[in-house]
C-alpha atoms as one frame of an Amber mdcrd trajectory, in Angstrom:
protein
 -94.295  28.205  40.336 -96.355  25.206  41.447 -97.735  24.653  37.996 -94.180
  24.503  36.568 -93.149  21.783  39.046 -96.307  19.818  38.265 -95.518  20.022
  34.558 -92.001  18.638  35.070 -93.364  15.709  37.105 -95.903  14.874  34.424
 -93.235  14.901  31.704 -91.058  12.533  33.696 -93.917  10.107  34.126 -94.681
  10.184  30.413 -91.044   9.419  29.524 -90.939   6.531  32.017 -94.081   4.998
  30.649 -92.802   5.278  27.057 -89.560   3.465  27.918 -91.379   0.619  29.640
 -93.862   0.174  26.847 -91.205   0.113  24.031 -90.173  -3.515  23.059 -86.945
  -4.670  21.450 -87.242  -6.454  18.029 -87.165 -10.246  18.277 -83.766 -11.910
  17.623 -83.734 -13.973  14.443 -81.661 -17.039  15.245 -81.883 -18.352  11.676
 -80.177 -15.196  10.337 -76.818 -16.319  11.787 -75.167 -18.942   9.567 -73.034
 -21.585  11.256 -70.714 -24.019   9.457 -71.665 -27.686  10.038 -68.030 -28.463
  10.875 -68.111 -26.024  13.757 -71.224 -27.602  15.333 -70.406 -29.824  18.323
 -72.975 -32.117  19.890 -73.020 -32.113  23.680 -73.813 -35.219  25.742 -77.262
 -35.533  27.285 -76.003 -35.151  30.850 -73.886 -32.011  30.082 -74.355 -29.109
  32.461 -72.703 -25.700  32.205 -69.907 -25.128  34.738 -70.876 -22.032  36.575
 -67.485 -21.677  38.245 -65.532 -21.515  34.940 -65.047 -17.903  33.907 -66.049
 -16.967  30.419 -62.663 -15.309  29.890 -60.917 -18.724  29.931 -62.966 -19.908
  26.958 -62.050 -16.848  24.966 -58.391 -16.772  26.087 -57.097 -19.626  23.844
 -58.857 -18.153  20.897 -57.346 -14.740  21.580 -53.807 -16.060  22.238 -53.742
 -18.526  19.346 -52.092 -17.052  16.248 -54.214 -16.606  13.202 -53.932 -19.509
  10.799 -52.037 -18.603   7.599 -53.249 -19.742   4.219 -51.601 -22.886   2.808
 -50.035 -21.171  -0.210 -48.409 -18.530   2.053 -46.953 -21.285   4.273 -45.433
 -23.114   1.269 -43.970 -19.857  -0.076 -42.373 -19.087   3.295 -40.879 -22.607
   3.467 -39.476 -22.289  -0.067 -37.943 -18.895   0.765 -36.325 -20.329   3.901
 -34.835 -23.224   1.904 -33.479 -20.811  -0.725 -31.863 -18.651   1.965 -30.288
 -21.745   3.557 -28.844 -22.871   0.199 -27.499 -19.375  -0.542 -25.867 -19.237
   2.900 -24.295 -22.665   2.306 -22.894 -21.561  -1.073 -21.504 -18.390   0.492
 -19.755 -20.327   3.235 -18.407 -22.828   0.691 -17.041 -20.034  -1.499 -15.196
 -18.307   1.355 -12.194 -20.685   1.386 -11.881 -20.400  -2.394 -12.032 -16.611
  -2.176  -9.403 -16.599   0.550  -7.228 -18.893  -1.523  -7.625 -16.585  -4.538
  -6.804 -13.484  -2.464  -3.727 -15.108  -0.970  -0.638 -14.256  -3.069   0.975
 -17.222  -4.696   4.330 -18.110  -3.280   7.239 -18.023  -5.684   9.233 -21.186
  -6.300  12.257 -21.737  -4.111  14.589 -21.373  -7.103  13.173 -17.903  -7.919
  13.443 -16.768  -4.299  17.037 -17.979  -4.165  17.890 -16.176  -7.424  16.435
 -12.922  -6.093  18.280 -13.263  -2.791  21.682 -14.092  -4.348  22.505 -11.812
  -7.285  25.913 -11.972  -8.969  27.582  -9.168 -10.973  30.945  -8.714 -12.670
  32.555  -5.256 -12.988  35.334  -5.612 -15.574  37.598  -3.361 -17.666  38.968
  -1.331 -14.735  42.413   0.219 -15.042  44.439   1.149 -11.999  42.802   4.550
 -11.481  39.247   3.245 -11.934  39.975   0.276  -9.703  41.084   2.611  -6.923
  37.878   4.661  -7.286  35.657   1.583  -7.223  37.378   0.157  -4.171  36.773
   3.459  -2.422  33.008   2.969  -2.823  32.892  -0.769  -2.064  32.463  -0.265
   1.739  29.030   1.242   1.014  27.851  -2.194  -0.099  28.484  -3.730   3.358
  29.794  -6.947   1.866  30.528 -10.062   3.864  33.578 -12.248   3.606  33.762
 -14.082   0.277  31.317 -11.825  -1.584  34.066  -9.915  -3.455  36.723 -11.400
  -5.742  39.373  -9.493  -7.715  41.114 -10.599 -10.914  43.840  -8.791 -12.897
  45.551  -9.441 -16.236  47.921  -7.727 -18.645  46.524  -6.304 -21.881  48.171
  -4.473 -24.768  47.612  -0.723 -24.948  47.939   1.401 -28.069  47.514  -1.449
 -30.554  48.121  -0.547 -34.238  50.797   2.088 -33.654  54.240   1.448 -35.139
  57.273   3.662 -34.707  60.200   3.936 -37.178  63.481   5.199 -35.731  67.200
   5.168 -36.547  69.858   4.396 -33.900  72.228   7.229 -32.925  75.824   7.343
 -34.206  78.952   7.326 -32.014  78.817  11.001 -31.149  76.049  13.580 -30.881
  77.610  15.738 -33.615  77.616  12.780 -36.004  73.972  12.108 -35.194  73.089
  15.735 -35.974  74.948  15.486 -39.287  73.007  12.293 -40.105  69.714  13.970
 -39.268  70.450  16.884 -41.600  71.496  14.518 -44.352  68.267  12.495 -44.088
  66.166  15.653 -44.222  67.934  16.675 -47.439  66.898  13.314 -48.952  63.265
  13.737 -47.960  63.213  11.777 -44.695  61.810  14.076 -42.016  63.146  13.326
 -38.521  64.090  14.711 -35.116  66.458  13.675 -32.356  64.688  12.020 -29.381
  65.426  13.612 -26.038  63.658  11.295 -23.531  65.628   8.944 -21.323  64.736
   5.579 -22.853  65.426   6.434 -26.525  67.613   9.520 -26.071  69.741  10.309
 -29.169  67.710   8.163 -31.608  66.307   9.682 -34.791  62.515   9.446 -34.892
  61.331   9.049 -38.477  57.591   8.590 -38.051  54.665   6.935 -36.206  52.213
   4.885 -38.285  48.848   3.294 -37.631  49.578   0.312 -39.864  52.570  -1.945
 -39.768  52.791  -2.111 -43.589  53.279   1.657 -43.836  56.042   1.563 -41.234
  57.823  -1.263 -43.043  57.516   0.585 -46.351  59.373   3.568 -44.863  62.055
   1.293 -43.479  62.522  -0.231 -46.962  62.915   3.221 -48.529  65.535   4.161
 -45.923  67.434   0.983 -46.625  67.331   1.644 -50.369  68.783   5.123 -49.670
  71.664   3.605 -47.746  70.235   3.799 -44.240  69.916   0.119 -43.491  69.779
   0.370 -39.698  66.208   1.707 -39.529  64.039  -0.093 -36.956  60.275  -0.684
 -36.876  58.978  -0.900 -33.296  55.458  -1.560 -32.076  54.283   1.033 -29.570
  51.985  -1.444 -27.841  52.502  -1.216 -24.112  51.130  -3.767 -21.675  48.652
  -2.422 -19.162  46.968  -3.911 -16.139  43.191  -4.430 -16.337  41.192  -5.636
 -13.332  37.735  -7.145 -12.822  35.682  -7.355  -9.622  33.107 -10.102  -9.057
  30.320  -9.558  -6.505  28.609 -12.772  -5.394  25.545 -13.671  -3.311  24.265
 -10.099  -3.085  20.931  -9.431  -1.449  18.451  -6.973  -2.951  19.765  -3.970
  -1.019  23.406  -4.718  -1.889  22.572  -5.195  -5.579  20.715  -1.883  -5.664
  23.624  -0.020  -4.031  26.110  -1.667  -6.431  24.101  -0.559  -9.488  23.939
   3.008  -8.160  27.706   2.973  -7.545  28.415   1.747 -11.087  26.251   4.465
 -12.668  28.058   7.131 -10.650  31.680   5.952 -11.106  31.808   4.219 -14.503
  28.699   5.014 -16.600  30.529   3.725 -19.682  31.453   0.351 -18.142  28.248
  -1.559 -17.320  27.818  -4.403 -14.870  27.388  -7.893 -16.295  25.755 -10.942
 -14.782  27.850 -13.883 -13.770
């Protein structure tokens, strides 16, 4: 056991002696290259400040940002200028875009025309006029928006009736009727109130045909034949709707299509 302890002590001594005898290689100062611009001459009376910590000397160098190359700096400045110009163009184009998006206002004359429509509903007989007036309250018209006009027009134009006046007694009229039939003039005795007892000889679409029959009757000795036009005056009305708004005009058009599809509305 003693020899083992002695051996350990000897080994320790050998290791200690080897460490003390080993020398570090000399430092070659000339191997480190220094730029002449970084060399700074110190004054002759300069002395190192022992109180200044070494960390302060290294702090500015550590905190200072690394210098960027010149070409990178110019590129960054050019990019910043381009972004500023693009932003300026964008801001300048915003009012124009807003103006383009804003719907153009219609002229005052067009707005007035849309807000005050005018229609005329003409050609209405008495029955149609009554139907139309029944639907007018749906339009919710104000005072002065509706005007009514009426006039007399001929009805049944182009129809002409040939008749022969009755004789003194009904028996004589019957004898006359039979006599005319024997001579080729067809007829019948009228029974209505207005022309009761007259002999109806025919209804024609042309006046010349009616007059030709009357001339034949006269040549046969029946010179009292009469040609009468069957035109009867009838009342025709027209309604004018003024200053209608959009809703009223729409309701009026729907009413016209429902009541009188064959009589259209006309502008006025």
